[in-house]
C-alpha positions in Angstrom: 11.7 0.3 -2.0 12.4 -0.5 -5.6 9.4 -1.8 -7.5 10.0 -3.4 -10.9 7.6 -4.9 -13.5 6.4 -8.4 -12.8 5.3 -9.8 -9.4 3.7 -7.4 -6.8 5.6 -6.4 -3.7 4.2 -6.2 -0.1 5.0 -4.2 3.1 5.4 -6.1 6.4 2.0 -6.5 8.1 0.8 -3.7 10.4 -1.3 -4.7 13.4 -4.6 -2.8 13.6 -4.6 -3.2 17.5 -8.3 -2.3 17.7 -8.1 0.5 15.1 -10.6 0.7 12.2 -8.8 3.1 9.8 -5.5 3.1 8.0 -3.5 5.8 6.2 -0.7 5.2 3.7 1.8 8.0 3.1 4.3 7.5 0.4 7.0 9.5 -1.4 7.9 8.5 -5.0 11.5 9.6 -5.7 11.8 8.2 -9.2 9.3 6.6 -11.6 9.2 5.3 -15.1 5.9 3.8 -16.1 3.2 3.6 -13.5 2.7 2.0 -10.0 -0.5 1.1 -8.3 -0.9 0.9 -4.5 -3.4 -1.3 -2.7 -4.4 -1.9 0.9 -5.0 -5.5 2.0 -6.3 -6.9 5.2 -5.9 -10.3 7.0 -7.1 -11.8 10.3 -4.4 -14.5 10.4 -1.4 -13.0 8.5 -1.6 -15.7 5.9 -4.7 -15.0 3.8 -5.0 -11.5 2.5 -8.0 -9.7 1.1 -8.4 -6.5 -0.9 -9.6 -3.4 1.1 -8.8 -0.7 -1.4 -7.2 0.1 -4.7 -5.7 3.6 -4.8 -4.9 5.8 -7.7 -2.3 4.6 -10.1 0.7 7.0 -9.8 2.9 8.1 -12.7 4.7 11.2 -11.2 7.3 11.9 -8.5 5.7 13.4 -5.4 4.2 12.9 -2.0 0.9 11.1 -1.7 -1.6 10.1 1.0 -4.4 7.5 0.8 -6.8 6.4 3.5 -9.4 3.8 4.2 -11.8 3.3 7.2 -14.3 0.7 8.3 -11.5 -1.8 8.5 -12.3 -4.9 10.5 -9.2 -7.0 9.9 -6.5 -7.7 12.5 -3.6 -6.8 10.1 -3.2 -4.5 7.1 -0.4 -4.3 4.5 0.5 -2.3 1.5 0.7 -4.1 -1.9 2.4 -2.3 -4.7 2.5 -3.3 -8.4 4.6 -1.8 -11.1 3.1 -1.7 -14.6 4.3 -4.0 -17.3 7.6 -2.0 -17.7 9.6 0.6 -15.8 10.6 1.0 -12.2 9.6 3.0 -9.2 11.7 4.0 -6.2 9.6 5.0 -3.2 9.3 5.2 0.6 6.1 4.2 2.3 4.5 4.3 5.8 1.2 2.8 7.0 -0.5 4.3 10.1 -3.6 3.1 11.9 -6.2 4.9 14.1 -9.6 4.5 15.7 -12.3 6.7 14.1 
């Protein structure tokens, strides 16, 4: 994924299928500026609500963030590049029942 300054980007929705926790794993291959990653939830796939804001990243590397106690039907990753720069990354979102 290529994130550029301006509007946020979003992953496709991931069904929770009865799960109550989600883990995001991402690898940042190239970054100039900073990127912030968020987890959002929805019960209808149309209206999205913030679940978590994760650490703003400014370095190449592999990262994992997780949230539990999720009661939404779907989750997705939101990513936002700072006011300048770009980030190239790969991301996966995994769900489980805790």
